[in-house]
NUKE-259847 format. One record per residue (C-alpha): residue number from 1; residue in one letter; x, y, z. Coordinates in steps of 0.1 Angstrom, whole numbers, plus 5000, padded with zeros to 4 digits. Example, Ala and Ser with C-alpha at 12.3 -4.5 7.8 and 13.67 -1.06 7.14 Angstrom:
REM NUKE-259847
<num = 1 | residuo = A | c1 = 5123 | c2 = 4955 | c3 = 5078>
<num = 2 | residuo = S | c1 = 5137 | c2 = 4989 | c3 = 5071>
REM end
This chain:
REM NUKE-259847
<num = 1 | residuo = M | c1 = 8962 | c2 = 1125 | c3 = 1464>
<num = 2 | residuo = D | c1 = 8956 | c2 = 1162 | c3 = 1477>
<num = 3 | residuo = D | c1 = 8930 | c2 = 1185 | c3 = 1458>
<num = 4 | residuo = W | c1 = 8929 | c2 = 1208 | c3 = 1484>
<num = 5 | residuo = T | c1 = 8941 | c2 = 1247 | c3 = 1474>
<num = 6 | residuo = T | c1 = 8943 | c2 = 1281 | c3 = 1489>
<num = 7 | residuo = E | c1 = 8933 | c2 = 1295 | c3 = 1454>
<num = 8 | residuo = R | c1 = 8897 | c2 = 1302 | c3 = 1441>
<num = 9 | residuo = P | c1 = 8888 | c2 = 1272 | c3 = 1420>
<num = 10 | residuo = E | c1 = 8881 | c2 = 1278 | c3 = 1383>
<num = 11 | residuo = P | c1 = 8846 | c2 = 1282 | c3 = 1378>
<num = 12 | residuo = R | c1 = 8827 | c2 = 1253 | c3 = 1360>
<num = 13 | residuo = E | c1 = 8817 | c2 = 1264 | c3 = 1324>
<num = 14 | residuo = F | c1 = 8782 | c2 = 1271 | c3 = 1325>
<num = 15 | residuo = A | c1 = 8776 | c2 = 1270 | c3 = 1362>
<num = 16 | residuo = A | c1 = 8759 | c2 = 1302 | c3 = 1365>
<num = 17 | residuo = I | c1 = 8734 | c2 = 1294 | c3 = 1333>
<num = 18 | residuo = P | c1 = 8703 | c2 = 1274 | c3 = 1344>
<num = 19 | residuo = L | c1 = 8681 | c2 = 1254 | c3 = 1321>
<num = 20 | residuo = I | c1 = 8645 | c2 = 1266 | c3 = 1323>
<num = 21 | residuo = R | c1 = 8610 | c2 = 1254 | c3 = 1309>
<num = 22 | residuo = V | c1 = 8583 | c2 = 1280 | c3 = 1308>
<num = 23 | residuo = P | c1 = 8564 | c2 = 1278 | c3 = 1340>
<num = 24 | residuo = P | c1 = 8525 | c2 = 1269 | c3 = 1345>
<num = 25 | residuo = A | c1 = 8516 | c2 = 1302 | c3 = 1356>
<num = 26 | residuo = G | c1 = 8533 | c2 = 1331 | c3 = 1345>
<num = 27 | residuo = L | c1 = 8554 | c2 = 1348 | c3 = 1313>
<num = 28 | residuo = I | c1 = 8588 | c2 = 1348 | c3 = 1303>
<num = 29 | residuo = V | c1 = 8598 | c2 = 1377 | c3 = 1285>
<num = 30 | residuo = G | c1 = 8633 | c2 = 1381 | c3 = 1271>
<num = 31 | residuo = T | c1 = 8657 | c2 = 1383 | c3 = 1243>
<num = 32 | residuo = I | c1 = 8673 | c2 = 1359 | c3 = 1226>
<num = 33 | residuo = T | c1 = 8710 | c2 = 1358 | c3 = 1225>
<num = 34 | residuo = S | c1 = 8716 | c2 = 1323 | c3 = 1205>
<num = 35 | residuo = L | c1 = 8723 | c2 = 1323 | c3 = 1168>
<num = 36 | residuo = E | c1 = 8703 | c2 = 1296 | c3 = 1162>
<num = 37 | residuo = V | c1 = 8677 | c2 = 1275 | c3 = 1177>
<num = 38 | residuo = L | c1 = 8690 | c2 = 1240 | c3 = 1182>
<num = 39 | residuo = S | c1 = 8665 | c2 = 1205 | c3 = 1185>
<num = 40 | residuo = R | c1 = 8671 | c2 = 1172 | c3 = 1196>
<num = 41 | residuo = N | c1 = 8649 | c2 = 1140 | c3 = 1202>
<num = 42 | residuo = T | c1 = 8647 | c2 = 1132 | c3 = 1237>
<num = 43 | residuo = H | c1 = 8631 | c2 = 1105 | c3 = 1259>
<num = 44 | residuo = F | c1 = 8616 | c2 = 1112 | c3 = 1294>
<num = 45 | residuo = A | c1 = 8631 | c2 = 1081 | c3 = 1311>
<num = 46 | residuo = Q | c1 = 8643 | c2 = 1078 | c3 = 1347>
<num = 47 | residuo = H | c1 = 8622 | c2 = 1109 | c3 = 1358>
<num = 48 | residuo = R | c1 = 8640 | c2 = 1132 | c3 = 1335>
<num = 49 | residuo = T | c1 = 8645 | c2 = 1146 | c3 = 1298>
<num = 50 | residuo = Q | c1 = 8674 | c2 = 1125 | c3 = 1281>
<num = 51 | residuo = P | c1 = 8689 | c2 = 1128 | c3 = 1246>
<num = 52 | residuo = C | c1 = 8682 | c2 = 1100 | c3 = 1219>
<num = 53 | residuo = P | c1 = 8713 | c2 = 1088 | c3 = 1209>
<num = 54 | residuo = G | c1 = 8698 | c2 = 1072 | c3 = 1179>
<num = 55 | residuo = D | c1 = 8706 | c2 = 1036 | c3 = 1165>
<num = 56 | residuo = D | c1 = 8702 | c2 = 1010 | c3 = 1191>
<num = 57 | residuo = C | c1 = 8691 | c2 = 1032 | c3 = 1218>
<num = 58 | residuo = P | c1 = 8681 | c2 = 1014 | c3 = 1250>
<num = 59 | residuo = H | c1 = 8652 | c2 = 1042 | c3 = 1256>
<num = 60 | residuo = C | c1 = 8638 | c2 = 1034 | c3 = 1225>
<num = 61 | residuo = L | c1 = 8643 | c2 = 0997 | c3 = 1226>
<num = 62 | residuo = A | c1 = 8623 | c2 = 0995 | c3 = 1262>
<num = 63 | residuo = G | c1 = 8595 | c2 = 1012 | c3 = 1242>
<num = 64 | residuo = Y | c1 = 8600 | c2 = 1051 | c3 = 1256>
<num = 65 | residuo = S | c1 = 8585 | c2 = 1075 | c3 = 1228>
<num = 66 | residuo = K | c1 = 8607 | c2 = 1100 | c3 = 1214>
<num = 67 | residuo = R | c1 = 8598 | c2 = 1138 | c3 = 1215>
<num = 68 | residuo = P | c1 = 8616 | c2 = 1169 | c3 = 1201>
<num = 69 | residuo = H | c1 = 8629 | c2 = 1192 | c3 = 1224>
<num = 70 | residuo = S | c1 = 8645 | c2 = 1227 | c3 = 1213>
<num = 71 | residuo = Y | c1 = 8671 | c2 = 1248 | c3 = 1228>
<num = 72 | residuo = L | c1 = 8682 | c2 = 1284 | c3 = 1229>
<num = 73 | residuo = S | c1 = 8698 | c2 = 1312 | c3 = 1250>
<num = 74 | residuo = F | c1 = 8681 | c2 = 1344 | c3 = 1260>
<num = 75 | residuo = V | c1 = 8683 | c2 = 1375 | c3 = 1285>
<num = 76 | residuo = N | c1 = 8654 | c2 = 1373 | c3 = 1308>
<num = 77 | residuo = R | c1 = 8639 | c2 = 1410 | c3 = 1311>
<num = 78 | residuo = A | c1 = 8627 | c2 = 1404 | c3 = 1346>
<num = 79 | residuo = N | c1 = 8660 | c2 = 1399 | c3 = 1361>
<num = 80 | residuo = N | c1 = 8687 | c2 = 1407 | c3 = 1330>
<num = 81 | residuo = R | c1 = 8702 | c2 = 1372 | c3 = 1339>
<num = 82 | residuo = Q | c1 = 8709 | c2 = 1348 | c3 = 1307>
<num = 83 | residuo = Y | c1 = 8691 | c2 = 1315 | c3 = 1308>
<num = 84 | residuo = V | c1 = 8689 | c2 = 1281 | c3 = 1285>
<num = 85 | residuo = L | c1 = 8650 | c2 = 1277 | c3 = 1276>
<num = 86 | residuo = E | c1 = 8638 | c2 = 1242 | c3 = 1268>
<num = 87 | residuo = L | c1 = 8608 | c2 = 1243 | c3 = 1243>
<num = 88 | residuo = T | c1 = 8586 | c2 = 1214 | c3 = 1229>
<num = 89 | residuo = G | c1 = 8587 | c2 = 1208 | c3 = 1192>
<num = 90 | residuo = L | c1 = 8555 | c2 = 1223 | c3 = 1189>
<num = 91 | residuo = A | c1 = 8563 | c2 = 1254 | c3 = 1209>
<num = 92 | residuo = A | c1 = 8595 | c2 = 1258 | c3 = 1186>
<num = 93 | residuo = D | c1 = 8577 | c2 = 1261 | c3 = 1154>
<num = 94 | residuo = A | c1 = 8574 | c2 = 1300 | c3 = 1156>
<num = 95 | residuo = V | c1 = 8610 | c2 = 1305 | c3 = 1168>
<num = 96 | residuo = F | c1 = 8620 | c2 = 1281 | c3 = 1133>
<num = 97 | residuo = E | c1 = 8596 | c2 = 1305 | c3 = 1117>
<num = 98 | residuo = A | c1 = 8613 | c2 = 1337 | c3 = 1128>
<num = 99 | residuo = A | c1 = 8649 | c2 = 1323 | c3 = 1120>
<num = 100 | residuo = K | c1 = 8635 | c2 = 1318 | c3 = 1085>
<num = 101 | residuo = R | c1 = 8618 | c2 = 1351 | c3 = 1084>
<num = 102 | residuo = Y | c1 = 8648 | c2 = 1374 | c3 = 1097>
<num = 103 | residuo = G | c1 = 8676 | c2 = 1352 | c3 = 1089>
<num = 104 | residuo = H | c1 = 8691 | c2 = 1348 | c3 = 1125>
<num = 105 | residuo = L | c1 = 8673 | c2 = 1349 | c3 = 1159>
<num = 106 | residuo = R | c1 = 8699 | c2 = 1370 | c3 = 1182>
<num = 107 | residuo = G | c1 = 8685 | c2 = 1400 | c3 = 1194>
<num = 108 | residuo = L | c1 = 8646 | c2 = 1389 | c3 = 1188>
<num = 109 | residuo = D | c1 = 8623 | c2 = 1398 | c3 = 1215>
<num = 110 | residuo = F | c1 = 8600 | c2 = 1368 | c3 = 1226>
<num = 111 | residuo = Q | c1 = 8574 | c2 = 1359 | c3 = 1249>
<num = 112 | residuo = A | c1 = 8563 | c2 = 1325 | c3 = 1261>
<num = 113 | residuo = Q | c1 = 8538 | c2 = 1312 | c3 = 1283>
<num = 114 | residuo = R | c1 = 8512 | c2 = 1285 | c3 = 1289>
<num = 115 | residuo = K | c1 = 8478 | c2 = 1298 | c3 = 1284>
<num = 116 | residuo = Q | c1 = 8461 | c2 = 1268 | c3 = 1303>
<num = 117 | residuo = K | c1 = 8483 | c2 = 1275 | c3 = 1336>
<num = 118 | residuo = R | c1 = 8492 | c2 = 1238 | c3 = 1337>
<num = 119 | residuo = P | c1 = 8525 | c2 = 1221 | c3 = 1343>
<num = 120 | residuo = N | c1 = 8519 | c2 = 1202 | c3 = 1309>
<num = 121 | residuo = G | c1 = 8498 | c2 = 1224 | c3 = 1289>
<num = 122 | residuo = R | c1 = 8508 | c2 = 1240 | c3 = 1256>
<num = 123 | residuo = V | c1 = 8534 | c2 = 1266 | c3 = 1253>
<num = 124 | residuo = E | c1 = 8529 | c2 = 1296 | c3 = 1229>
<num = 125 | residuo = V | c1 = 8555 | c2 = 1317 | c3 = 1215>
<num = 126 | residuo = A | c1 = 8556 | c2 = 1350 | c3 = 1200>
<num = 127 | residuo = L | c1 = 8585 | c2 = 1367 | c3 = 1184>
<num = 128 | residuo = C | c1 = 8592 | c2 = 1401 | c3 = 1170>
<num = 129 | residuo = P | c1 = 8626 | c2 = 1423 | c3 = 1164>
<num = 130 | residuo = C | c1 = 8644 | c2 = 1439 | c3 = 1191>
<num = 131 | residuo = P | c1 = 8644 | c2 = 1477 | c3 = 1190>
<num = 132 | residuo = A | c1 = 8675 | c2 = 1480 | c3 = 1208>
<num = 133 | residuo = G | c1 = 8697 | c2 = 1457 | c3 = 1189>
<num = 134 | residuo = E | c1 = 8719 | c2 = 1428 | c3 = 1196>
<num = 135 | residuo = E | c1 = 8750 | c2 = 1448 | c3 = 1207>
<num = 136 | residuo = R | c1 = 8741 | c2 = 1449 | c3 = 1243>
<num = 137 | residuo = L | c1 = 8733 | c2 = 1410 | c3 = 1247>
<num = 138 | residuo = P | c1 = 8760 | c2 = 1386 | c3 = 1260>
<num = 139 | residuo = P | c1 = 8778 | c2 = 1360 | c3 = 1240>
<num = 140 | residuo = P | c1 = 8753 | c2 = 1334 | c3 = 1230>
<num = 141 | residuo = V | c1 = 8756 | c2 = 1300 | c3 = 1250>
<num = 142 | residuo = D | c1 = 8770 | c2 = 1271 | c3 = 1232>
<num = 143 | residuo = I | c1 = 8739 | c2 = 1251 | c3 = 1236>
<num = 144 | residuo = R | c1 = 8755 | c2 = 1218 | c3 = 1222>
<num = 145 | residuo = K | c1 = 8781 | c2 = 1218 | c3 = 1248>
<num = 146 | residuo = F | c1 = 8757 | c2 = 1231 | c3 = 1274>
<num = 147 | residuo = M | c1 = 8734 | c2 = 1200 | c3 = 1268>
<num = 148 | residuo = A | c1 = 8761 | c2 = 1175 | c3 = 1263>
<num = 149 | residuo = M | c1 = 8774 | c2 = 1190 | c3 = 1301>
<num = 150 | residuo = L | c1 = 8739 | c2 = 1184 | c3 = 1315>
<num = 151 | residuo = W | c1 = 8730 | c2 = 1151 | c3 = 1302>
<num = 152 | residuo = N | c1 = 8763 | c2 = 1141 | c3 = 1311>
<num = 153 | residuo = S | c1 = 8772 | c2 = 1127 | c3 = 1274>
<num = 154 | residuo = P | c1 = 8805 | c2 = 1107 | c3 = 1275>
<num = 155 | residuo = D | c1 = 8813 | c2 = 1125 | c3 = 1241>
<num = 156 | residuo = V | c1 = 8810 | c2 = 1162 | c3 = 1247>
<num = 157 | residuo = A | c1 = 8831 | c2 = 1171 | c3 = 1216>
<num = 158 | residuo = A | c1 = 8813 | c2 = 1149 | c3 = 1191>
<num = 159 | residuo = V | c1 = 8780 | c2 = 1164 | c3 = 1204>
<num = 160 | residuo = A | c1 = 8796 | c2 = 1200 | c3 = 1199>
<num = 161 | residuo = A | c1 = 8811 | c2 = 1191 | c3 = 1166>
<num = 162 | residuo = D | c1 = 8780 | c2 = 1174 | c3 = 1151>
<num = 163 | residuo = P | c1 = 8754 | c2 = 1200 | c3 = 1139>
<num = 164 | residuo = Q | c1 = 8728 | c2 = 1175 | c3 = 1125>
<num = 165 | residuo = R | c1 = 8731 | c2 = 1149 | c3 = 1154>
<num = 166 | residuo = G | c1 = 8695 | c2 = 1140 | c3 = 1167>
<num = 167 | residuo = R | c1 = 8679 | c2 = 1172 | c3 = 1147>
<num = 168 | residuo = P | c1 = 8643 | c2 = 1163 | c3 = 1146>
<num = 169 | residuo = P | c1 = 8619 | c2 = 1169 | c3 = 1116>
<num = 170 | residuo = A | c1 = 8597 | c2 = 1201 | c3 = 1117>
<num = 171 | residuo = A | c1 = 8566 | c2 = 1199 | c3 = 1135>
<num = 172 | residuo = P | c1 = 8534 | c2 = 1214 | c3 = 1116>
<num = 173 | residuo = A | c1 = 8526 | c2 = 1248 | c3 = 1132>
<num = 174 | residuo = R | c1 = 8493 | c2 = 1249 | c3 = 1153>
<num = 175 | residuo = H | c1 = 8496 | c2 = 1279 | c3 = 1171>
<num = 176 | residuo = D | c1 = 8471 | c2 = 1306 | c3 = 1175>
<num = 177 | residuo = L | c1 = 8485 | c2 = 1334 | c3 = 1199>
<num = 178 | residuo = R | c1 = 8470 | c2 = 1364 | c3 = 1212>
<num = 179 | residuo = V | c1 = 8497 | c2 = 1385 | c3 = 1222>
<num = 180 | residuo = H | c1 = 8498 | c2 = 1421 | c3 = 1213>
<num = 181 | residuo = F | c1 = 8529 | c2 = 1440 | c3 = 1203>
<num = 182 | residuo = P | c1 = 8535 | c2 = 1476 | c3 = 1190>
<num = 183 | residuo = A | c1 = 8511 | c2 = 1486 | c3 = 1159>
<num = 184 | residuo = D | c1 = 8544 | c2 = 1488 | c3 = 1139>
<num = 185 | residuo = V | c1 = 8556 | c2 = 1452 | c3 = 1142>
<num = 186 | residuo = D | c1 = 8546 | c2 = 1420 | c3 = 1125>
<num = 187 | residuo = P | c1 = 8553 | c2 = 1394 | c3 = 1150>
<num = 188 | residuo = I | c1 = 8563 | c2 = 1358 | c3 = 1142>
<num = 189 | residuo = G | c1 = 8539 | c2 = 1330 | c3 = 1156>
<num = 190 | residuo = Q | c1 = 8510 | c2 = 1349 | c3 = 1156>
<num = 191 | residuo = R | c1 = 8480 | c2 = 1344 | c3 = 1131>
<num = 192 | residuo = G | c1 = 8466 | c2 = 1381 | c3 = 1135>
<num = 193 | residuo = N | c1 = 8471 | c2 = 1403 | c3 = 1163>
<num = 194 | residuo = G | c1 = 8438 | c2 = 1410 | c3 = 1175>
<num = 195 | residuo = R | c1 = 8434 | c2 = 1446 | c3 = 1160>
<num = 196 | residuo = Q | c1 = 8410 | c2 = 1457 | c3 = 1136>
<num = 197 | residuo = E | c1 = 8427 | c2 = 1468 | c3 = 1102>
REM end
């Protein structure tokens, strides 16, 4: 069977969209393109994060602990490029709060960083409404399908069709962020903005 062609092959879906995590040093500043944040219980096994399928999970049976991870797409302000961001369950608390408060995530500005500047340091996230609006944003990434392809899930359609599959319980909020936003903005994820009233 000959797979050579003189035509340019169709680009793989999601080929230009990287999955990133908050780096140990530095700051991610961007605008969320996702309509919602999606979460899934995962295991760190065989040197990578893998989804927990639930019942009869081989990683659960082998003694690996479950950890919730949350995913959303955003446009990075530094390079105007779209990414999928992975957050720990604790870091995603501010995102879930913002979704409840505003009724959506798309178009919200956020910043995320590791204040301790360690690879496994706590991720802190703060969000606020974007003054420019969402009409300038690219379409959201289909996170379920993106992660199913990344994890090489055997049933991409089942993962994309079942919104409740693997959704972890909400973790209690424990952040204390000191990120400063404009005076007329009350950002989600902060307990006080450091200003004297």
